[in-house]
VEXZARO-919563 format. One record per residue (C-alpha): residue number from 1; residue in three letters; x, y, z. Coordinates in pm, 1 decimal, padded with zeros to 6 digits. Example, Ala and Ser with C-alpha at 12.3 -4.5 7.8 and 13.67 -1.06 7.14 Angstrom:
<sites>
SITE     n   res         xx         yy         zz
SITE     1   ALA    01230.0   -00450.0    00780.0
SITE     2   SER    01367.0   -00106.0    00714.0
</sites>
This chain:
<sites>
SITE     n   res         xx         yy         zz
SITE     1   MET    04683.7    02026.2   -02972.3
SITE     2   ILE    04596.4    02378.0   -02866.7
SITE     3   TRP    04248.5    02337.4   -02947.4
SITE     4   ILE    04217.5    02003.8   -02732.1
SITE     5   LEU    04413.0    02158.4   -02441.6
SITE     6   PHE    04153.9    02467.2   -02453.0
SITE     7   ILE    03831.7    02244.1   -02464.4
SITE     8   ALA    03958.7    02002.4   -02204.3
SITE     9   THR    04039.2    02276.8   -01950.6
SITE    10   MET    03729.0    02466.6   -02056.2
SITE    11   ALA    03517.1    02164.7   -01969.9
SITE    12   LEU    03670.8    02085.3   -01651.4
SITE    13   SER    03605.1    02449.4   -01524.9
SITE    14   LEU    03266.2    02437.3   -01642.1
SITE    15   TRP    03190.9    02125.8   -01492.1
SITE    16   ALA    03348.1    02239.2   -01176.5
SITE    17   ALA    03130.1    02581.3   -01187.9
SITE    18   ALA    02824.5    02359.0   -01262.5
SITE    19   ARG    02870.2    02136.8   -00959.2
SITE    20   VAL    02928.6    02397.6   -00720.2
SITE    21   LYS    02573.6    02572.2   -00855.4
SITE    22   THR    02397.8    02221.9   -00850.3
SITE    23   VAL    02528.0    02146.3   -00482.0
SITE    24   TYR    02457.9    02494.9   -00343.8
SITE    25   ASN    02120.3    02509.8   -00489.6
SITE    26   ARG    02021.1    02164.7   -00335.5
SITE    27   TYR    02123.8    02273.1    00014.9
SITE    28   ASN    02034.3    02636.3   -00022.6
SITE    29   GLN    01665.5    02538.0    00084.6
SITE    30   GLY    01482.7    02500.9    00434.7
SITE    31   VAL    01587.1    02639.4    00747.1
SITE    32   VAL    01862.1    02543.2    00987.2
SITE    33   ARG    01754.1    02438.0    01344.4
SITE    34   SER    01928.2    02739.8    01494.8
SITE    35   GLY    01714.9    02995.4    01294.5
SITE    36   LEU    02034.1    03172.5    01238.9
SITE    37   SER    02114.8    03378.9    00929.2
SITE    38   GLY    02465.7    03369.0    00727.8
SITE    39   GLY    02519.2    03700.6    00839.4
SITE    40   GLU    02428.9    03633.7    01212.5
SITE    41   VAL    02649.4    03335.0    01200.6
SITE    42   ALA    02958.4    03523.8    01068.6
SITE    43   ASP    02924.4    03774.1    01335.1
SITE    44   LEU    02866.3    03523.4    01631.7
SITE    45   ILE    03176.1    03333.2    01505.1
SITE    46   LEU    03409.4    03622.5    01469.1
SITE    47   ARG    03296.8    03746.5    01837.4
SITE    48   ARG    03362.0    03467.7    01986.3
SITE    49   LEU    03709.4    03418.6    01858.9
SITE    50   GLY    03789.6    03794.9    01965.0
SITE    51   ILE    03803.4    03934.9    01598.3
SITE    52   ARG    03622.4    04245.7    01620.1
SITE    53   ASP    03786.8    04483.7    01358.6
SITE    54   VAL    03622.9    04291.4    01068.7
SITE    55   GLU    03324.4    04474.8    00896.8
SITE    56   ILE    03049.8    04240.6    00801.2
SITE    57   THR    02835.0    04355.3    00488.2
SITE    58   HIS    02656.4    04195.2    00188.5
SITE    59   THR    02643.4    04252.7   -00169.4
SITE    60   ASN    02387.4    04183.6   -00454.4
SITE    61   GLY    02478.3    03883.6   -00708.2
SITE    62   MET    02480.1    03529.7   -00638.9
SITE    63   LEU    02795.5    03364.2   -00462.1
SITE    64   GLY    02990.1    03695.8   -00464.7
SITE    65   ASP    03106.9    03608.1   -00107.5
SITE    66   HIS    03461.6    03703.5   -00031.2
SITE    67   TYR    03697.3    03816.1    00251.8
SITE    68   ASP    03890.8    04137.2    00187.6
SITE    69   PRO    04234.5    04164.9    00389.7
SITE    70   ILE    04318.3    04463.6    00292.5
SITE    71   HIS    04005.0    04609.5    00428.0
SITE    72   LYS    03902.3    04383.7    00672.2
SITE    73   ARG    03568.2    04341.1    00515.8
SITE    74   LEU    03359.5    04007.3    00520.6
SITE    75   VAL    03135.0    04034.7    00202.0
SITE    76   LEU    02839.5    03789.0    00191.4
SITE    77   SER    02599.2    03782.0   -00101.1
SITE    78   THR    02245.6    03898.9   -00018.0
SITE    79   ASP    02102.1    03540.1   -00030.3
SITE    80   ASN    02390.6    03422.8    00205.3
SITE    81   PHE    02369.3    03734.1    00429.0
SITE    82   HIS    02002.1    03661.6    00502.4
SITE    83   GLY    01972.9    03287.8    00426.4
SITE    84   ARG    01939.6    03042.7    00694.3
SITE    85   THR    02008.9    02740.3    00512.8
SITE    86   PRO    02305.1    02489.3    00549.2
SITE    87   ALA    02455.1    02621.6    00224.3
SITE    88   ALA    02431.3    02987.0    00343.7
SITE    89   LEU    02589.7    02901.9    00693.1
SITE    90   GLY    02845.1    02728.9    00517.9
SITE    91   VAL    02957.4    02985.7    00284.7
SITE    92   ALA    02950.8    03233.2    00561.8
SITE    93   ALA    03164.6    03028.4    00784.7
SITE    94   HIS    03419.3    02980.8    00505.4
SITE    95   GLU    03480.1    03341.4    00458.3
SITE    96   CYS    03499.3    03370.1    00849.6
SITE    97   GLY    03776.3    03103.2    00807.3
SITE    98   HIS    03973.5    03346.3    00592.0
SITE    99   ALA    03949.9    03613.1    00846.8
SITE   100   ILE    04030.2    03392.7    01121.1
SITE   101   GLN    04361.5    03312.1    00880.5
SITE   102   HIS    04436.9    03672.5    00908.2
SITE   103   ALA    04417.7    03722.0    01239.2
SITE   104   ARG    04627.3    03400.6    01316.7
SITE   105   ALA    04885.3    03522.6    01048.7
SITE   106   TYR    04818.8    03214.6    00842.0
SITE   107   LYS    05142.7    03221.3    00617.2
SITE   108   PRO    04982.1    03093.7    00272.3
SITE   109   LEU    04715.0    03365.6    00319.6
SITE   110   HIS    04980.7    03628.0    00337.7
SITE   111   TRP    05179.8    03473.9    00042.4
SITE   112   ARG    04875.8    03509.2   -00176.7
SITE   113   MET    04813.8    03850.6   -00071.2
SITE   114   ALA    05168.2    03949.5   -00165.5
SITE   115   ALA    05111.8    03749.2   -00521.2
SITE   116   VAL    04803.2    03934.9   -00620.9
SITE   117   GLY    04963.6    04244.4   -00808.5
SITE   118   ILE    05208.1    04039.7   -01006.2
SITE   119   THR    04946.5    03765.2   -01090.2
SITE   120   THR    04712.6    04038.9   -01203.7
SITE   121   PHE    05011.7    04143.6   -01441.5
SITE   122   ALA    05049.4    03776.4   -01557.3
SITE   123   SER    04685.0    03750.6   -01639.6
SITE   124   GLN    04696.0    04051.4   -01864.8
SITE   125   ILE    04988.9    03929.2   -02037.1
SITE   126   VAL    04846.6    03591.7   -02108.2
SITE   127   MET    04546.3    03783.7   -02248.8
SITE   128   TRP    04687.1    04029.3   -02469.1
SITE   129   LEU    05029.0    03895.1   -02566.9
SITE   130   PRO    04876.7    03632.3   -02817.8
SITE   131   VAL    04651.1    03888.1   -02961.2
SITE   132   LEU    04966.2    04135.5   -03002.5
SITE   133   GLY    05192.8    03864.6   -03173.5
SITE   134   MET    04903.8    03725.2   -03385.0
SITE   135   PHE    04843.3    04080.1   -03549.3
SITE   136   THR    05198.9    04242.7   -03535.8
SITE   137   GLY    05408.8    03955.8   -03617.1
SITE   138   LEU    05661.2    04119.0   -03418.3
SITE   139   ILE    05728.0    03865.8   -03148.2
SITE   140   GLU    05940.8    03562.3   -03217.4
SITE   141   PRO    05763.2    03207.3   -03124.8
SITE   142   LEU    06051.0    03120.9   -02861.3
SITE   143   THR    06036.1    03458.5   -02712.5
SITE   144   GLY    05656.4    03449.0   -02685.0
SITE   145   ALA    05669.6    03105.1   -02558.5
SITE   146   LEU    05927.9    03234.9   -02302.0
SITE   147   VAL    05691.0    03509.2   -02189.4
SITE   148   MET    05404.5    03314.4   -02196.0
SITE   149   ALA    05563.7    03042.2   -01964.8
SITE   150   ALA    05666.3    03294.2   -01713.3
SITE   151   ALA    05338.3    03430.7   -01701.6
SITE   152   TRP    05131.8    03113.0   -01670.2
SITE   153   GLY    05411.1    02988.8   -01420.0
SITE   154   VAL    05293.6    03283.0   -01194.5
SITE   155   ILE    04950.9    03223.5   -01235.3
SITE   156   MET    05007.0    02866.1   -01176.9
SITE   157   LEU    05192.9    02924.2   -00852.7
SITE   158   PHE    04922.6    03155.9   -00736.4
SITE   159   ASN    04665.2    02899.9   -00797.4
SITE   160   LEU    04887.8    02642.8   -00613.9
SITE   161   VAL    04925.0    02853.5   -00285.5
SITE   162   THR    04539.9    02937.8   -00318.9
SITE   163   LEU    04454.1    02567.3   -00260.0
SITE   164   PRO    04580.7    02536.9    00115.3
SITE   165   VAL    04451.1    02890.4    00181.2
SITE   166   GLU    04077.2    02765.0    00072.5
SITE   167   PHE    04112.9    02399.5    00197.1
SITE   168   ASP    04219.2    02539.5    00557.9
SITE   169   ALA    03931.2    02785.7    00548.0
SITE   170   SER    03669.9    02525.1    00456.5
SITE   171   HIS    03851.3    02310.6    00758.6
SITE   172   ARG    03805.8    02584.2    01003.4
SITE   173   ALA    03460.1    02660.6    00883.9
SITE   174   LYS    03330.1    02278.3    00940.6
SITE   175   ALA    03494.8    02298.0    01278.5
SITE   176   VAL    03377.8    02627.9    01414.2
SITE   177   LEU    03032.9    02547.3    01307.1
SITE   178   ALA    03030.5    02246.3    01494.5
SITE   179   ASP    03232.2    02330.0    01799.2
SITE   180   PHE    02989.6    02638.6    01835.7
SITE   181   GLY    02670.5    02447.3    01780.9
SITE   182   LEU    02566.1    02623.7    01497.9
SITE   183   ILE    02488.5    02349.1    01257.2
SITE   184   ALA    02313.2    02034.4    01343.2
SITE   185   PRO    02491.0    01681.0    01312.4
SITE   186   GLY    02328.7    01493.1    01017.3
SITE   187   GLU    02154.8    01650.8    00711.7
SITE   188   GLU    02305.0    02007.9    00798.6
SITE   189   ALA    02622.3    01922.0    00856.7
SITE   190   THR    02653.3    01683.5    00526.9
SITE   191   GLY    02517.5    01995.1    00365.8
SITE   192   VAL    02779.6    02243.9    00485.3
SITE   193   LYS    03072.5    01955.2    00396.4
SITE   194   ASN    02926.1    01924.4    00062.6
SITE   195   VAL    02890.2    02279.2   -00045.6
SITE   196   LEU    03248.6    02360.3    00075.6
SITE   197   ASP    03398.6    02068.0   -00084.6
SITE   198   ALA    03222.6    02129.8   -00426.1
SITE   199   ALA    03355.9    02463.2   -00398.8
SITE   200   ALA    03713.5    02351.1   -00358.3
SITE   201   TRP    03702.2    02169.2   -00712.0
SITE   202   THR    03692.4    02520.9   -00856.7
SITE   203   TYR    04036.8    02607.7   -00716.0
SITE   204   VAL    04157.9    02266.9   -00822.6
SITE   205   ALA    04034.8    02312.4   -01183.1
SITE   206   ALA    04205.7    02664.0   -01206.8
SITE   207   LEU    04536.7    02484.4   -01077.6
SITE   208   VAL    04502.7    02232.7   -01334.5
SITE   209   THR    04438.8    02467.6   -01605.5
SITE   210   SER    04732.3    02680.2   -01557.3
SITE   211   LEU    04963.0    02409.2   -01516.0
SITE   212   ALA    04849.2    02280.9   -01837.2
SITE   213   TYR    04883.8    02594.8   -02007.6
SITE   214   PHE    05236.3    02668.2   -01847.6
SITE   215   LEU    05354.0    02302.8   -01968.7
SITE   216   TRP    05216.0    02373.0   -02314.4
SITE   217   HIS    05421.9    02692.2   -02344.5
SITE   218   LEU    05726.8    02539.1   -02164.9
SITE   219   LEU    05753.6    02236.4   -02384.7
SITE   220   PRO    05889.2    02415.3   -02695.0
SITE   221   LEU    06181.8    02597.5   -02481.0
SITE   222   LEU    06294.9    02259.8   -02369.8
SITE   223   THR    06300.4    02110.8   -02703.0
SITE   224   GLY    06435.8    02390.8   -02915.2
SITE   225   GLY    06089.4    02463.4   -03087.8
SITE   226   ARG    06070.9    02121.1   -03220.8
SITE   227   SER    05776.5    01972.8   -03032.8
SITE   228   ARG    05523.4    02174.8   -03239.7
SITE   229   GLU    05669.8    02109.9   -03565.7
</sites>
């Protein structure tokens, strides 16, 4: 059963990642009618909304785009910073969506920020505890299941909170691009929507994976260890 679970969740994650890459590549072509780059769009959006304390920068690597709320830094991959495609503008506007959330004190974003530390610790547990138990034999099965269930529960809750954060950022991105006339109706707007919708599936896949492993480790605790006999 554990191999079925591993293969199924891995397949879901790979499918979601492959879909993002395929859709992104499809709409990362041509030049939008506005002629603006992702970096220019990000700067324009934030300035028009009165957000002037966020640094906009870029980094090498594909799809390394993110918003750093600690340092108030919006980081775009070089391709999206300089790119003038629907995909580049969609990604840039999405990261602006997170900056807008931060400026507007969007609660789920602050919940996710507060949970980063404990989630990082939980990720280390699910990575190393099985190895420790396998090679030392010092951990009782039910004790290990309890710790693993707790750790996966933390990761699952983090992924659950991430969903509204990411969906809301994409919603804000689509709205602000349309309201400010930065993306043309029709094919350009469709490209932005498809890229952001495809990216959302990666977060859904992460939630499904963490939920599956949480339930897998929780089950023997609820059945007194009989479920895997």
